[in-house]
C-alpha positions in Angstrom: 143.4 55.3 43.4 142.5 53.0 46.4 142.5 55.0 49.6 144.8 52.2 50.8 147.8 50.8 49.1 147.3 46.7 49.2 150.3 45.1 48.0 148.9 41.5 47.9 146.2 43.1 45.4 148.7 44.3 42.9 152.0 42.4 43.1 151.0 39.2 41.6 149.0 40.9 39.0 151.6 43.3 37.8 154.6 40.4 37.8 152.2 38.0 35.7 151.5 41.3 33.4 155.4 42.1 32.9 156.4 38.2 32.6 153.7 37.7 29.9 154.9 40.4 27.7 158.4 39.3 27.8 159.7 42.8 29.0 162.4 41.1 31.1 164.4 39.9 27.9 167.3 42.0 26.5 165.9 44.7 24.1 168.0 45.3 20.9 168.4 48.8 21.4 171.9 49.3 19.8 173.2 50.6 23.3 176.0 48.8 25.3 175.2 45.2 26.6 174.7 44.9 30.2 174.5 41.5 31.7 174.5 39.7 35.3 174.6 36.2 35.9 172.6 34.9 39.1 174.9 32.9 41.3 172.6 29.7 40.9 170.8 28.7 44.1 170.8 24.9 45.2 167.6 23.5 43.7 167.2 21.5 46.9 166.3 24.7 48.8 164.4 27.8 48.8 165.5 31.0 48.9 166.8 32.6 52.5 167.4 36.1 53.6 170.8 36.0 52.1 169.5 35.0 48.7 166.7 37.4 48.9 169.2 40.3 49.8 171.4 39.8 46.9 168.6 39.2 44.4 167.4 42.6 45.1 170.6 44.1 44.6 171.1 42.5 41.5 167.5 43.2 40.4 168.2 47.0 41.2 171.1 47.1 38.8 169.2 45.2 36.0 166.1 47.4 36.4 168.5 50.5 36.5 170.7 49.8 33.5 167.4 48.5 31.5 166.1 52.0 32.0 168.9 53.7 30.9 168.7 51.8 27.8 170.9 49.6 28.1 170.6 46.2 26.5 170.0 44.1 29.8 170.2 40.5 30.3 170.0 38.8 33.8 170.6 35.4 33.5 168.6 33.0 35.8 169.0 29.4 36.8 169.8 26.9 39.4 172.7 24.4 40.7 172.3 20.6 40.8 173.8 20.9 44.1 175.6 17.3 44.2 176.1 16.3 47.6 173.2 18.2 49.0 170.5 16.9 46.5 171.8 13.4 47.1 171.5 13.7 50.9 168.0 14.9 50.4 166.8 11.9 48.2 168.7 9.5 50.1 166.9 10.4 53.4 163.5 10.3 51.8 164.5 6.5 50.5 165.5 5.9 54.2 162.2 7.0 55.6 160.5 4.8 53.2 162.8 1.9 54.1 164.9 1.6 51.0 168.4 3.0 49.8 170.2 3.9 46.7 172.0 0.9 46.4 168.4 -1.1 46.5 167.6 1.0 43.6 170.5 1.1 41.5 172.3 4.0 39.7 169.9 4.6 37.1 166.8 4.2 39.5 168.2 6.5 42.0 169.2 9.1 39.3 165.4 8.8 38.1 164.1 9.4 41.6 166.3 12.5 41.8 165.1 13.8 38.5 161.7 13.3 39.7 162.2 15.0 42.9 163.8 18.0 41.0 160.7 18.1 38.9 158.5 18.2 41.9 160.4 21.0 43.9 162.7 22.7 41.4 160.1 25.2 40.9 160.0 26.3 44.4 163.0 28.8 44.0 161.7 30.3 40.4 158.4 31.1 42.5 159.8 32.8 45.2 161.9 34.8 42.7 158.7 35.7 41.1 157.5 37.3 44.5 160.6 39.2 45.0 160.2 41.1 41.8 163.0 39.4 40.0 163.3 40.7 36.3 165.4 37.8 35.1 164.8 36.6 31.5 162.9 33.4 32.1 163.4 32.3 28.5 166.9 31.6 29.1 166.5 29.8 32.7 169.1 27.0 33.0 170.0 24.2 35.0 173.5 22.9 35.5 172.6 19.2 34.6 170.9 20.7 31.5 172.3 18.9 28.2 173.9 21.9 26.9 175.4 22.7 30.3 176.6 19.1 30.6 178.4 18.9 27.6 180.4 22.2 28.1 181.2 20.5 31.3 182.5 17.5 29.4 184.4 19.6 27.0 186.4 21.5 29.5 187.5 18.2 31.5 188.6 16.7 28.0 190.5 19.9 26.7 192.0 20.1 30.5 193.0 16.6 30.3 194.5 17.1 26.8 196.6 19.8 27.9 197.7 18.0 31.2 195.9 20.3 33.5 193.8 17.0 34.6 195.3 14.4 36.2 194.4 11.1 38.1 196.4 10.2 40.9 196.7 8.3 44.4 196.8 11.0 47.1 195.8 11.9 50.4 191.9 13.5 50.5 189.6 14.9 52.7 187.3 12.0 53.1 183.8 11.8 54.6 183.1 8.5 55.9 179.5 9.1 56.2 178.7 10.3 52.6 181.6 8.2 51.3 183.1 10.7 49.2 186.1 13.0 48.8 185.8 16.6 49.7 187.8 19.8 48.5 189.7 21.9 51.3 186.8 24.4 51.0 184.1 21.7 51.9 186.0 21.3 55.4 184.7 23.0 58.4 187.1 22.9 61.1 186.6 24.0 64.7 188.5 23.7 67.9 187.2 20.9 70.1 188.1 19.4 73.3 190.3 16.5 72.9 193.3 14.4 74.3 196.9 14.1 73.6 198.4 10.6 74.1 201.9 10.2 75.0 202.7 6.5 73.7 206.3 4.6 74.2 207.6 3.0 71.4 210.4 0.3 72.2 213.7 0.1 70.6 213.7 -3.3 68.2 217.0 -4.1 70.5 215.3 -3.9 73.7 217.4 -0.8 74.6 214.9 1.4 75.9 212.2 3.7 74.2 210.8 6.9 72.8 207.9 9.0 73.6 205.7 10.2 70.9 202.7 12.3 71.3 199.4 11.7 69.2 195.8 12.9 68.9 194.8 9.9 67.1 196.3 6.9 68.7 194.2 4.4 66.6 196.3 5.5 63.5 199.8 4.0 64.9 198.7 0.8 63.6 199.4 2.5 60.2 202.6 4.1 61.2 205.6 3.8 59.0 208.1 5.5 60.9 209.1 7.7 64.1 210.7 11.5 63.2 212.9 13.7 64.9 214.4 16.9 64.0 218.0 16.6 62.4 219.2 19.1 64.7 217.9 17.9 68.0 221.0 16.9 70.2 218.5 14.5 72.2 217.9 12.1 69.3 220.7 12.7 66.7 222.7 9.7 67.7 219.7 7.7 67.5 218.5 8.2 63.7 218.7 5.0 61.7 217.7 2.8 64.6 214.4 0.8 64.6 211.4 0.8 66.9 209.3 -1.9 67.7 205.4 -0.5 66.6 203.2 -1.5 69.5 200.4 -4.0 68.7 201.4 -4.1 65.3 204.0 -6.6 65.2 206.3 -4.4 62.8 209.4 -2.7 63.3 209.8 0.8 61.7 212.7 3.4 61.6 213.5 6.3 63.5 214.1 9.0 60.9 215.2 12.8 60.7 213.0 15.5 59.2 213.4 19.2 59.3 209.4 19.1 59.2 209.6 18.0 63.0 209.0 20.7 65.6 211.6 19.9 68.5 209.2 21.6 71.2 206.1 19.8 70.6 205.8 16.9 73.0 208.9 14.9 73.5 210.1 15.9 69.9 209.5 12.5 68.6 206.5 12.3 66.1 204.8 9.3 64.8 204.7 9.0 60.9 201.6 7.7 59.2 201.8 8.8 55.2 198.4 7.0 54.7 196.4 9.1 57.4 198.0 12.4 57.9 198.7 15.3 55.2 202.1 16.5 56.9 203.0 12.5 57.1 202.3 12.0 53.7 204.9 14.6 52.4 207.6 13.1 54.7 206.6 9.8 53.6 207.4 10.7 50.0 210.7 12.4 50.8 211.5 9.4 52.8 210.3 6.6 50.5 208.1 5.2 53.4 205.3 2.9 52.9 201.7 4.2 52.4 199.6 1.8 55.1 195.9 2.4 54.7 194.4 0.8 58.0 190.6 2.4 57.0 187.7 1.3 55.2 185.6 4.0 53.3 183.2 3.9 56.1 186.3 4.7 58.9 186.4 1.1 60.4 189.6 -0.9 60.7 190.4 -2.9 57.7 192.6 -5.9 56.7 195.8 -4.1 57.4 195.5 -4.2 61.2 195.7 -7.1 63.6 192.7 -9.4 63.3 191.3 -8.4 66.7 190.7 -4.8 65.6 189.2 -5.4 62.1 186.0 -4.1 61.6 186.0 -1.9 64.6 184.7 1.9 64.2 187.9 4.0 64.3 186.4 5.4 67.8 185.7 2.2 69.1 189.2 1.1 67.9 190.8 3.9 69.6 189.5 3.0 73.2 190.5 -0.4 72.7 194.1 0.3 71.5 194.6 2.7 74.5 193.4 0.1 76.8 195.9 -2.4 75.7 198.6 -0.1 75.6 198.0 1.1 79.1 197.8 -2.7 80.5 201.2 -3.2 78.4 202.9 -0.2 80.4 203.3 1.8 77.1 201.3 4.9 77.9 203.4 7.6 79.4 200.4 9.9 80.3 197.3 11.4 78.7 196.6 15.1 78.6 193.7 17.0 77.9 194.1 18.9 75.0 191.9 21.4 72.4 192.8 20.8 68.7 191.2 21.6 65.4 188.7 18.9 64.3 187.7 18.8 60.5 184.2 18.0 59.8 182.4 17.8 56.4 180.3 20.8 55.7 177.3 18.7 54.8 177.2 15.6 56.9 179.0 17.1 60.1 181.0 13.9 60.2 184.7 14.1 61.4 186.8 13.6 58.5 189.8 11.5 57.8 192.7 12.0 55.4 192.4 9.2 53.1 194.5 7.6 50.6 192.6 7.0 47.3 192.5 7.7 43.5 191.1 10.8 42.6 191.1 13.2 39.7 192.6 16.7 40.3 193.2 19.9 38.4 196.5 21.1 38.1 195.8 24.7 39.4 198.9 26.8 39.2 198.9 27.2 35.3 195.2 28.6 35.8 195.7 30.6 38.9 198.6 32.7 37.5 196.3 34.4 34.7 193.4 35.0 37.3 195.8 36.6 39.7 197.0 38.9 37.1 193.5 39.8 35.9 192.6 40.9 39.4 196.1 43.0 39.8 195.7 44.9 36.7 192.2 46.0 37.4 190.6 43.9 34.6 188.2 42.5 37.4 187.8 44.7 40.3 186.4 43.6 43.8 183.9 46.4 45.7 184.8 46.9 48.3 188.5 46.4 47.1 189.6 45.1 50.4 188.3 41.6 49.2 191.1 41.7 46.7 193.6 41.0 49.2 191.8 37.9 50.5 191.5 36.4 46.9 195.4 37.0 46.4 196.3 35.3 49.9 194.3 32.1 49.0 195.2 32.3 44.9 199.0 32.8 45.9 198.7 29.5 48.1 196.3 27.6 46.2 196.5 23.6 45.9 195.4 21.2 43.3 191.9 20.8 43.2 190.3 17.3 43.6 187.3 17.4 41.5 186.2 13.7 41.8 183.2 12.9 44.0 182.1 9.5 44.9 178.3 10.4 44.5 175.8 9.2 41.9 174.2 12.8 41.4 176.3 15.0 39.1 178.0 15.2 36.0 179.8 11.9 35.6 183.4 12.0 34.8 184.1 11.2 31.2 186.8 8.6 31.4 186.7 4.8 30.7 188.8 1.8 32.3 189.7 -1.2 30.5 190.6 -4.5 32.6 193.8 -3.7 33.1 193.1 -0.4 34.8 194.4 2.0 32.0 192.0 5.3 31.7 191.0 6.9 28.7 189.4 10.4 28.6 186.9 11.3 25.8 183.5 13.2 25.0 181.9 9.6 24.8 182.8 6.1 24.8 182.8 6.1 20.9 185.4 8.8 20.7 187.4 6.9 23.2 187.7 4.0 21.3 188.3 6.1 18.2 190.9 7.8 19.5 192.9 5.2 21.5 192.0 2.5 18.3 190.3 0.3 20.9 188.4 -2.7 19.7 184.6 -2.6 19.9 184.9 -5.9 21.6 187.2 -4.5 24.3 185.3 -4.1 27.6 185.3 -0.8 29.1 183.7 0.9 32.3 183.0 4.4 32.7 184.3 5.9 36.0 181.6 5.6 38.5 182.4 9.0 40.2 181.1 12.7 39.2 182.5 16.0 39.3 182.7 18.3 42.2 179.6 20.9 41.9 181.6 23.7 41.9 183.5 22.4 38.5 180.1 23.0 36.6 179.4 26.2 38.4 182.8 27.6 37.4 181.6 27.4 33.9 178.6 29.2 34.6 179.4 32.7 32.9 179.9 31.4 29.5 178.1 28.3 29.6 174.8 29.5 30.3 175.3 31.9 27.2 175.9 29.0 25.0 179.5 27.9 25.0 181.0 25.7 23.5 179.1 27.0 20.6 179.9 30.3 19.5 176.4 32.2 19.9 175.3 35.6 19.5 174.5 35.8 23.1 177.8 34.5 24.2 179.6 37.2 21.9 177.3 40.1 23.1 177.1 39.5 26.7 180.6 37.7 27.5 182.1 39.2 29.7 179.3 40.1 31.9 179.2 43.3 33.7 179.2 42.5 37.5 178.9 39.4 39.9 176.9 40.1 42.9 177.9 37.3 45.6 179.0 36.7 49.2 182.4 36.7 50.6 182.1 33.1 51.6 182.2 31.8 48.4 185.0 33.9 46.9 187.4 30.7 46.8 184.6 28.3 46.1 183.3 30.3 42.8 184.7 33.7 42.0 188.1 32.3 41.9 187.3 29.3 39.9 185.1 31.3 37.3 187.9 33.6 36.8 190.4 30.9 36.0 188.1 28.9 33.7 186.8 32.2 32.0 190.2 33.2 31.0 191.4 29.8 30.0 188.1 29.2 27.7 187.1 32.2 26.7 190.6 34.5 26.8 188.8 37.4 29.1 187.5 37.5 32.7 183.9 36.6 33.1 183.0 39.8 34.9 184.5 43.2 35.2 183.4 43.9 38.7 182.7 41.4 41.8 180.5 43.1 44.3 180.8 41.4 47.5 177.9 41.6 50.0 177.9 41.4 53.7 176.2 38.3 55.4 172.7 39.0 56.7 172.3 38.5 60.6 169.5 38.9 62.9 168.9 42.2 64.7 171.4 41.0 67.4 174.3 40.5 65.1 173.9 36.5 65.2 174.3 34.4 62.2 170.9 32.8 60.9 170.4 29.3 61.5 167.4 26.6 61.8 169.4 25.8 64.9 169.2 29.1 66.6 165.7 29.7 65.6 166.3 32.9 64.0 165.7 32.3 60.4 163.0 34.1 58.7 161.6 33.4 55.6 161.6 36.3 53.0 158.2 35.2 51.9 156.7 35.5 55.3 157.7 38.9 55.7 156.2 39.8 52.3 152.8 38.0 53.0 152.9 37.6 56.9 152.5 34.6 58.7 150.6 33.6 62.0 152.4 32.7 65.1 151.3 29.0 65.2 152.5 28.7 61.6 155.8 30.4 62.3 156.5 28.1 65.3 155.5 25.1 63.1 158.0 26.1 60.3 160.9 27.3 62.8 160.9 23.7 64.5 160.1 21.2 61.7 162.8 19.2 60.2 165.4 20.3 62.7 168.8 18.1 62.6 168.6 18.5 66.4 165.2 18.1 67.8 166.0 18.6 71.2 166.3 22.4 70.3 162.7 22.8 69.4 161.2 23.8 72.7 163.7 26.5 73.2 163.0 27.8 69.5 159.4 27.6 70.3 159.8 29.7 73.5 162.1 32.4 71.8 159.8 32.4 68.8 156.6 33.1 70.8 158.7 35.8 72.8 159.9 37.7 69.8 156.7 37.5 67.4 153.6 37.3 69.8 151.7 38.2 66.8 153.3 36.4 64.2 154.9 38.6 61.4 152.6 41.1 59.7 152.5 41.4 55.9 155.0 44.1 54.5 154.8 43.6 50.7 157.7 43.1 48.6 158.8 46.6 48.0 159.0 47.3 51.8 161.3 44.4 52.1 163.4 45.4 48.9 163.7 49.0 50.1 164.9 47.5 53.6 167.8 45.2 51.8 168.8 48.2 49.5 169.0 50.8 52.7 171.1 47.9 54.7 173.6 47.5 51.5 176.6 49.3 52.9 180.1 48.3 52.7 180.0 46.5 56.4 180.8 42.6 56.4 177.6 42.1 58.3 174.2 43.5 57.7 172.1 43.4 60.9 168.4 42.8 59.6 165.6 44.4 62.0 162.2 43.7 61.2 161.3 47.2 62.4 163.3 48.8 59.5 161.0 46.6 57.2 157.8 48.1 59.0 159.3 51.5 58.6 159.7 51.1 54.8 156.1 49.9 54.8 154.9 53.3 56.3 157.2 54.8 53.8 155.3 52.9 50.7 152.0 54.5 52.5 153.4 57.7 52.5 154.3 57.6 48.6 150.8 56.1 48.0 148.9 58.8 49.7 151.1 61.7 48.1 149.9 60.1 44.6 146.6 60.2 45.9 147.0 63.6 46.9 148.4 64.7 43.6 145.5 62.9 41.6 143.1 65.2 43.4 145.0 68.5 43.1 145.8 67.9 39.3 142.9 67.1 37.4 143.8 65.8 33.7 142.1 68.4 31.7 143.7 71.4 33.5 147.0 69.9 33.0 147.7 71.1 29.5 148.4 74.8 29.7 152.2 74.6 29.8 152.8 78.0 28.1 150.7 79.8 30.9 152.5 78.0 33.5 154.4 80.0 36.1 156.6 78.3 38.9 156.6 79.4 42.1 159.7 79.7 44.7 158.2 76.0 46.1 158.0 74.6 42.5 161.5 75.9 41.7 163.1 74.5 44.9 161.6 70.7 44.4 162.6 70.9 41.1 166.2 71.6 41.8 166.3 69.4 45.1 165.1 66.5 42.9 168.2 67.1 40.4 170.6 67.1 43.1 169.1 63.7 44.7 169.1 62.2 41.2 173.0 63.2 41.1 173.6 61.3 44.3 171.7 58.5 42.9 173.2 58.0 39.9 176.8 58.5 41.7 175.7 55.9 44.3 174.6 53.0 42.0 177.9 53.6 39.9 179.7 52.5 43.1 177.4 50.0 44.4 176.3 52.1 47.3 172.8 50.8 47.0 172.5 52.2 50.9 173.2 56.0 49.6 170.8 55.6 46.6 168.1 54.5 48.9 168.9 57.2 51.3 168.8 59.9 48.8 165.5 58.6 47.4 163.8 58.2 50.9 165.0 61.7 52.1 163.8 63.4 48.7 160.4 61.7 49.0 159.7 61.8 52.8 161.1 65.2 53.9 161.2 67.2 50.8 158.5 66.2 48.5 156.0 65.0 51.4 156.6 66.9 54.3 157.4 70.1 52.5 156.7 70.6 48.8 153.1 69.1 49.2 152.4 71.1 52.4 153.7 74.3 50.3 151.2 73.6 47.6 148.1 73.8 49.5 148.2 77.5 49.9 148.8 77.9 46.2 146.0 75.4 45.1 143.5 76.2 47.5 143.4 79.6 47.5 140.9 81.4 45.4 143.4 84.3 45.3 146.2 82.6 43.4 146.7 83.5 39.9 145.8 80.6 37.2 149.4 80.6 36.0 150.7 79.9 39.3 148.2 77.2 39.8 149.2 75.6 36.6 152.8 75.6 37.5 152.2 74.2 41.0 150.1 71.3 39.1 152.5 70.7 36.5 155.6 70.3 39.0 153.6 68.2 41.2 152.2 65.8 38.2 156.0 65.9 36.6 158.0 65.3 39.8 155.5 62.7 41.2 156.1 60.9 37.6 159.7 61.0 37.5 159.9 60.2 41.1 158.3 56.7 40.5 160.8 56.0 37.6 163.6 57.0 39.9 162.3 54.7 42.6 161.4 52.0 40.2 164.6 49.9 40.4 164.1 49.7 44.3 160.3 49.5 44.5 159.1 47.9 41.2 155.7 47.3 42.3 154.2 50.4 43.8 155.9 52.6 41.4 154.4 50.7 38.3 150.8 50.8 39.8 151.3 54.5 40.9 152.9 55.2 37.5 150.1 53.6 35.6 147.3 55.9 37.2 149.3 59.3 37.3 151.9 59.3 34.5 149.1 60.9 32.1 148.8 64.0 34.4 152.6 64.8 33.7 151.8 64.0 29.5 153.6 60.6 29.8 152.3 57.2 29.2 153.4 53.9 28.0 152.8 49.9 28.4 155.1 49.7 31.6 157.4 51.8 34.0 160.3 49.6 33.4 160.9 50.3 29.8 160.7 53.9 30.7 163.9 55.9 30.8 165.5 56.5 34.0 165.4 60.5 35.1 168.7 62.3 34.9 169.7 64.9 37.0 170.5 67.3 33.9 166.7 67.4 33.3 166.2 69.3 36.7 169.0 72.0 36.9 170.1 73.5 40.3 168.5 76.7 41.5 170.4 78.1 44.1 168.3 81.0 44.6 165.2 79.0 45.1 167.1 76.7 47.4 168.3 79.5 49.6 164.8 81.2 50.0 163.1 77.9 50.7 165.7 77.0 53.3 165.2 80.4 55.1 161.3 79.6 54.9 161.9 76.2 56.4 164.0 77.7 59.2 161.1 80.0 60.1 158.6 77.5 60.4 160.7 75.1 62.4 161.5 77.7 64.6 158.1 78.5 65.4 157.2 74.7 65.6 160.3 74.3 68.0 158.4 76.9 70.4 155.1 75.1 70.0 156.3 71.8 71.1 158.7 73.2 73.6 155.7 75.2 75.5 153.2 72.3 74.7 151.0 74.6 72.6 147.8 73.2 70.9 149.1 72.6 67.5 145.5 73.8 66.2 145.6 77.2 67.8 146.8 80.1 65.7 149.4 82.1 67.5 151.1 85.6 67.2 154.7 86.0 66.2 157.3 88.9 66.5 160.3 89.4 65.0 163.0 91.5 66.6 165.0 93.9 64.5 164.8 92.0 61.3 167.4 92.7 58.6 166.1 93.9 55.4 166.5 90.5 53.8 164.2 89.1 56.6 161.7 91.7 56.0 161.7 90.8 52.3 161.5 87.2 53.0 158.6 87.7 55.5 156.6 89.6 53.0 157.5 87.5 50.0 156.4 84.2 51.8 154.0 85.5 54.6 151.2 83.1 53.1 153.5 80.0 53.3 154.6 81.1 57.2 150.9 81.7 58.1 149.6 78.5 56.7 152.7 76.0 57.5 153.6 77.5 61.0 150.0 78.2 62.2 150.8 82.1 62.6 147.9 84.4 63.1 149.9 87.7 62.2 153.6 88.5 62.2 154.8 91.8 63.6 157.9 93.6 63.8 159.4 94.6 67.3 161.4 97.6 66.5 164.8 98.7 68.1 163.9 100.0 71.8 160.6 98.6 71.8 160.1 96.3 75.2 159.4 92.6 74.4 156.5 90.9 76.0 156.9 87.9 78.0 157.7 85.5 75.2 159.3 82.1 74.3 162.2 82.8 71.6 164.0 80.8 69.1 167.3 82.1 66.5 167.0 82.1 62.5 170.5 83.3 62.0 170.7 86.7 63.5 166.9 87.1 63.4 165.1 86.6 66.9 161.8 85.0 66.4 159.4 85.7 69.6 156.1 84.0 70.5 154.3 86.1 73.2 153.0 83.7 75.8 149.9 85.7 77.0 146.6 83.6 76.8 148.9 80.8 74.9 149.6 78.8 78.4 149.2 79.0 81.9 152.9 78.9 83.3 152.0 77.7 86.7 150.4 74.8 85.4 152.8 73.9 82.9 155.6 74.2 85.7 153.6 71.9 87.8 153.1 69.2 84.9 156.9 69.5 83.8 157.9 68.9 87.2 155.9 65.6 87.7 157.4 64.4 84.4 160.6 65.2 85.3 160.3 63.6 88.7 159.1 60.1 87.0 161.9 60.0 84.5 164.8 60.6 87.0 163.2 57.9 89.1 163.0 55.4 85.9 166.8 56.4 85.1 167.9 55.8 88.5 166.3 52.3 88.3 168.0 51.5 85.1 171.5 52.9 86.4 171.1 50.8 89.4 170.4 47.6 87.1 173.5 48.6 85.2 175.6 49.0 87.8 174.9 45.5 89.2 177.8 43.3 87.8 176.0 39.9 88.5 173.1 41.1 86.1 175.4 42.7 83.4 177.4 39.3 83.3 174.8 36.9 83.2 172.0 38.7 81.3 171.9 38.1 77.6 174.3 40.7 75.6 171.1 42.1 73.6 169.4 42.5 76.9 172.0 44.6 78.3 172.4 46.6 75.3 168.7 47.6 75.2 168.7 48.6 78.9 172.0 50.8 78.0 169.8 52.2 75.1 166.9 52.9 77.6 169.2 54.8 80.1 170.7 57.0 77.1 166.9 57.9 76.1 165.9 58.7 79.9 169.2 60.9 80.3 168.2 62.8 77.1 164.7 63.0 77.9 165.5 64.4 81.6 167.7 67.1 79.9 164.9 68.0 77.7 162.8 68.3 80.2 165.1 70.3 82.5 165.6 72.9 79.9 161.8 73.1 79.0 161.0 73.6 82.9 163.6 76.4 83.0 162.2 78.3 80.3 158.7 78.0 81.7 160.0 79.2 85.2 161.8 82.2 83.3 158.4 82.9 82.0 156.8 83.1 85.5 159.2 85.1 86.9 159.3 87.6 84.0 
């Protein structure tokens, strides 16, 4: 083995080897199937930290179940991402001085497919670098012909059952993208605005009422003013008519229980074509729906000529100015209100009256609610089921049409009279409805919401509507790994569609991951400059390249200087290469049940050291276990340390199996880390040295230790493989033969079982005593600052029979690992010399200080260190006591300062205790 572990040298080579042999495909083992469908990333982008996190967890599960012998499929693919992709290509055209209208629909779609062919492989390449063991032979794209056929089939069947309909209703309209959006694509945040109190005169000139509105431009589309039927102020006025200012129309004053008498004056303007609540009131009172906006949110022909063509916000200012001139503005208040914006364009959305296609959702939602209630599908953590139920029980019909060109075109055709016909093709429509071949038909220009095709993903990728062998074998899938942010967008819709068209849930478990944030708990975003490309962590990136990457293509270029400054401060040397395995292990270790995952690059550095530790341990084993000498199993004799490490390994394996069964990746990672670092490397490897390096050790004992070294190392690689696939493959290929194993790849080897390493309580008890003795002596060395290389005498005071036996049995280990020159017994009544002491249960362990330290000099050194520590602590406390500083400094800086204060307090306390012990030795 090479002296140093070098990830770049092995990762690409190993992945290419795996893929070229087709080892990611399901193996027909006759065992139970295990299937995960990947949440398809948008073809527009690259994998971010959230993708890398979830892909790691899916790969851990896939590799683990593959090694358990199950017929395992991880289904890959990408999503066409309708709006996002169209926006990307339109920006490219804009930069070239063109637009989609100049290209025409077919030309534009050709341009999108060309772009997809150029950039669509980026995500696949990234997944390979992450070690994802997906079955690439089954890679799918939501616009593939077979998946498009499934989309059409679902649409037609739902329409035939009356579960898809076309209707004129209010939708969330994006005036920039010129398309309807579903409620889930709306981002509403509180912003500063105004509340205009306007006077609406009675038509008979007898006075006026005051209405309050946050959108005065929509008054030109008012159909009524409403009051609450029980509001004594206005009850007698219901039925009278008002003159609508500026519009030259007369509108009624009506009564409706929706009105809140406490809001404003208690009078509310009703604009059925531009407000969702007003739309419902308008239906109840048969009010006209007057649309005053164009698709681009300019005022249209239904307003007075002087306002036509004005942008809505320009029109707002002009309307308010005219109302003020006419004395019709009572007052204007500052007002905070929720503003709906499109999640892609950021544009302020308008409720807009238009013809759209809808899925009648209630009949589909009921079975999906029942499936989770009955446990057919379970959420992990289970608290997310409550979130799912809250949304599903208040669900509204789903607007599935989008005014775009890129996507699955709606399979509906219209004749000249506007009648619509739905079918799998124009030919089917004509045959089904008896339409003459000469009758002109035009297909609906709109496409379906991206999430419509995504809702079919678990079964469309397996071949539906054809009844394929893969569909029969792998549906329902085993688990969906996804984020809480798309429970409504995707999880709920997959459940509804899977139950409808497959008669069963699409997955048994839904594992909801936390959201990956930066080390300060902030959401990662380009505008904050805290986004990290997972491949930069794997391969490393220099500072200048990192700055360029973070400041390139910002939606708000003015943020670039601040982002550059922060990047240079946080990563003065760029980002070092850590390798894939260190990043994957970090993700697994962070995968707790928490809603937020704080990602700290220091954790990755720590696990890079873990990879080095594992590599060095393997090198040690190859040096200690020559292959030719590892065949005499019959002559092997296991030492107490050999028995102990086997027992501990079995217990850790039980923890790993239990953790992965409940999706506690963090527990699995912790169990494997602690065993590898603390038990195997820090203790067992050291305990083997006295056995293997002493000429006095019997050959049978050496053979037992060599076998244990080789066998535990080999099985440990198999246990770690799902989390750290590259380094374990490399080590396994070079060391498995030492344990009498071998094969084409570790990924097809069986995962080790706890039963193969039975518990040995006696060995564990003895080694626990041995560790306690060694740690006690090491503690004294540290506290008294004794040179680690100096061998020291040790006294034990009045030991029990068990302690005496332990000392004799493990004397070689004690002297070697604790650096002890000799161990003597201080019998009852004997005077103890000047010594430092530690306790092991009832046993007192003493280290005589004669000739080991100069107590006076040590006391002076510790006193100086303590004084300096107290000085630093006083300065830190003074900063924290400064309220101006605490109130204005970044939260992360204050938190770091508090952590430093706590660390200084601990250091001072330790130094005080150490100084007390040294002074006690001086006075003894």
